[in-house]
C-alpha positions in Angstrom: 61.7 121.4 132.2 63.2 124.9 131.8 63.4 126.6 128.5 66.5 126.3 126.3 67.5 128.1 123.1 68.7 125.0 121.3 68.1 121.2 121.7 70.6 118.9 120.1 69.0 115.4 119.7 72.0 113.1 119.8 75.1 113.5 121.8 77.6 111.7 119.5 80.7 113.2 118.0 79.0 115.7 115.7 76.4 116.7 118.3 79.0 117.2 120.9 81.3 119.1 118.5 78.4 121.4 117.6 77.6 122.1 121.2 81.2 122.9 122.0 81.4 125.2 118.9 78.3 127.1 119.9 79.9 127.9 123.2 83.4 128.5 121.8 82.1 131.0 119.3 80.4 132.9 122.2 77.0 132.6 120.6 75.4 130.5 123.4 76.2 129.4 127.0 76.2 125.9 128.1 73.0 126.4 130.1 71.2 127.5 126.9 71.9 124.2 125.2 70.1 120.9 125.9 71.6 117.7 124.6 69.7 114.4 124.5 71.5 111.1 124.8 70.5 107.6 125.9 73.9 106.0 126.4 75.1 106.3 130.0 78.8 106.8 129.3 78.0 109.7 126.8 75.6 111.2 129.3 78.3 111.2 131.9 80.8 112.7 129.5 78.5 115.5 128.4 77.7 116.4 132.0 81.4 116.6 132.8 81.7 119.1 129.9 79.1 121.2 131.7 76.1 120.6 129.4 72.5 120.0 130.3 71.6 116.4 129.3 68.4 114.4 129.2 67.3 111.1 127.7 63.8 112.4 126.9 63.5 113.7 123.4 59.9 114.7 124.0 60.7 117.2 126.7 63.7 118.4 124.8 61.5 119.3 121.8 59.0 121.1 123.9 61.6 123.1 125.8 63.4 124.6 122.7 62.5 126.2 119.4 65.6 125.3 117.4 66.0 121.5 117.2 69.1 119.9 115.8 68.7 116.3 114.8 72.2 114.7 115.0 71.7 110.9 115.1 72.9 108.1 112.8 70.9 107.6 109.5 69.3 104.4 110.7 68.0 106.2 113.8 66.2 108.9 111.9 62.8 107.3 111.4 62.5 106.2 115.0 63.5 109.7 116.2 61.1 111.4 113.9 58.3 109.2 115.0 59.2 109.9 118.6 59.1 113.7 118.3 56.6 114.4 115.5 53.7 115.1 117.8 55.7 117.7 119.7 56.8 119.7 116.7 54.9 123.0 116.1 55.1 125.7 113.4 57.3 127.7 115.7 60.1 125.1 115.6 63.0 125.2 113.2 64.5 121.8 112.4 68.2 121.4 111.6 69.6 118.0 110.5 73.1 116.7 110.3 71.9 113.2 109.4 73.6 111.8 106.3 71.4 110.7 103.4 68.1 112.0 104.8 66.5 114.5 102.4 64.7 117.7 103.4 61.5 116.3 101.9 61.8 113.2 104.1 62.1 115.3 107.2 59.3 117.6 106.2 57.0 114.7 105.3 57.3 113.3 108.9 57.6 116.5 110.9 55.2 118.7 109.0 55.4 122.1 107.3 58.1 123.6 109.4 61.4 125.3 108.4 64.0 122.6 107.8 67.7 123.0 107.3 70.2 120.3 106.3 73.7 121.1 107.6 76.9 119.1 106.8 79.7 120.3 109.1 82.7 118.4 110.4 84.2 117.9 113.8 86.3 121.1 113.6 83.1 122.8 114.7 84.4 122.6 118.2 87.3 124.9 117.4 85.2 127.1 115.1 87.0 125.9 111.9 84.4 123.8 110.2 83.4 123.9 106.6 79.6 123.6 106.9 77.4 123.1 103.8 73.8 124.2 104.1 70.5 123.6 102.3 67.1 125.1 103.2 63.4 124.2 102.9 60.4 126.3 104.1 62.7 129.0 105.5 62.4 132.8 105.4 65.2 135.1 104.3 65.6 136.1 108.0 65.9 132.5 109.1 68.4 131.7 106.4 70.6 134.7 107.4 70.5 133.6 111.0 71.6 130.1 110.2 74.4 131.3 108.0 75.6 133.7 110.7 75.5 130.9 113.2 77.7 128.6 111.2 80.0 131.3 109.8 81.0 132.0 113.4 82.1 128.4 113.7 84.1 128.4 110.5 82.6 129.0 107.1 79.0 128.3 105.9 78.3 127.6 102.2 74.8 127.3 100.7 74.6 124.5 98.2 71.8 122.7 96.2 70.6 119.8 98.2 71.5 117.4 95.5 75.2 118.2 96.3 74.8 117.4 100.0 76.1 113.8 99.5 79.2 115.2 97.8 79.5 117.7 100.6 79.4 114.9 103.1 82.4 113.2 101.5 84.4 116.3 100.7 83.9 118.1 103.9 82.8 115.7 106.7 84.8 112.6 105.5 87.4 115.0 104.1 88.7 116.0 107.5 89.6 112.4 108.2 91.4 112.2 104.8 93.4 115.3 105.6 94.3 113.9 109.0 95.5 110.7 107.5 97.8 112.7 105.2 99.0 114.6 108.2 99.8 111.3 110.0 101.7 110.1 107.0 103.8 113.4 107.0 104.4 112.8 110.7 105.6 109.3 110.1 107.9 110.4 107.3 109.3 113.0 109.6 110.2 110.3 112.1 112.0 108.4 109.4 114.2 111.4 108.6 115.2 112.1 112.2 112.5 113.9 114.3 110.9 112.4 117.4 107.1 111.7 117.1 106.0 114.9 119.0 108.2 117.3 117.0 107.3 115.6 113.7 103.6 115.8 114.3 103.8 119.5 115.4 105.7 120.4 112.2 103.3 118.4 110.0 100.2 120.0 111.6 101.5 123.6 111.4 102.6 123.0 107.8 99.2 121.7 106.7 97.5 124.5 108.5 99.8 127.0 106.7 99.0 125.4 103.3 95.3 125.6 103.9 95.6 129.2 105.1 97.4 130.1 101.9 94.6 128.8 99.7 91.8 130.3 101.9 93.5 133.8 102.0 94.7 134.0 98.4 92.1 131.9 96.6 95.0 130.8 94.4 95.0 127.3 92.9 97.3 125.0 94.9 99.6 124.5 91.9 100.3 128.3 91.9 101.6 128.0 95.5 103.4 124.8 94.7 105.3 126.5 91.9 106.8 128.9 94.5 108.6 126.1 96.3 109.6 123.9 93.4 112.9 124.9 91.9 114.6 123.2 88.9 116.3 120.0 90.0 115.3 120.8 93.6 114.3 118.5 96.4 110.6 119.5 96.5 109.9 118.5 93.0 111.7 115.3 93.4 109.6 114.4 96.5 106.3 115.5 94.7 107.2 113.4 91.6 107.8 110.3 93.8 104.5 110.8 95.6 102.7 111.1 92.3 104.6 108.0 91.0 103.2 106.1 94.0 99.7 107.3 93.2 99.0 110.1 95.8 96.5 112.1 93.7 94.8 109.1 92.2 94.5 107.5 95.6 92.8 110.6 97.1 90.4 110.9 94.2 89.6 107.2 94.3 89.0 107.4 98.0 86.5 110.3 97.6 84.7 108.4 94.8 84.6 105.2 96.9 83.1 107.1 99.9 80.6 108.8 97.6 79.5 105.5 96.1 79.1 103.9 99.5 77.0 106.9 100.6 74.7 106.3 97.6 74.3 102.6 98.6 73.5 103.6 102.2 70.9 106.1 101.1 69.3 103.6 98.8 69.1 101.0 101.5 67.5 103.4 104.0 64.3 103.9 102.0 
C-alpha cells in the first residue's frame, strides 16, 4: 500500500467530517488521507467523496504516521488489539473516542505521543470547536496539532478531566444549538414565513449571535441588553421563554448528557 500522511480509523460521521475538514482547510489533499471502514455502504459513500478507503486497519497503520482513532467507545478495545503490534515510536495517535482516557490508549498502544481531541461535525466546514489534551507529546508536536485544528475552527487545550464536559458542551452542544434553531424556524412558520425562508432567517440570526460573542468576547446578556427596550417585544418574548423553562431546560439537558456519559464510561471498564 502507498504511503499516506494521515490514516483515519473509522469512517463514521466524525471521521468523515474530519477528513472533509482537512481537505477544506487546504492542509491535505484527498489522496494524502486514508480512511478505514468495514461497512459497505459507508465505503461506497467515502469513495464517492474521493477518499482512499480500505477495510484493513493493519495496512492503514503501517502506511501513515498520524493515526486518528474515530470509532465508537465499545469498539476501542478491539481496534486497539487489532493495531497494537503495528504501532511504532514514530506514530502519533489521535483519538476522538468518547470516554477513553489517554492512559488507556497508552497502556494498549505503548509509549507513543497520544492526543485526545473532541471536535464536532462542523469540522467539515472548518467551524468546529475542538478541545485537546496531550500525553507524551513534544512542544513541536503540540504546536502542530493546535495549528491543524485551528485551521478547522478553534482549538482549545484543556485538562483531560474536563474532556467529558467538552464532549457534552461542544460535541453534543452542536445538536442542542441545532434543535434551538429548528424551534426558531418552526416559530417563524407560525408567524407567517414559509419553511425555507424561516429556516434561512433562523440560521443566519443564530450565526450572527455566535459571531457577536466570538468577536467581542462580551457576555450574552450585554448583547441582549442592546435589543431589549422597556415594554418592548423582545423582552416580552424572552420572559415568556424563561417562564416556559428555556434556560433551565438547556442546563438540565447538558447535565443529563454529562451524567449519561459518566455511566457509559463506568460500564466500559
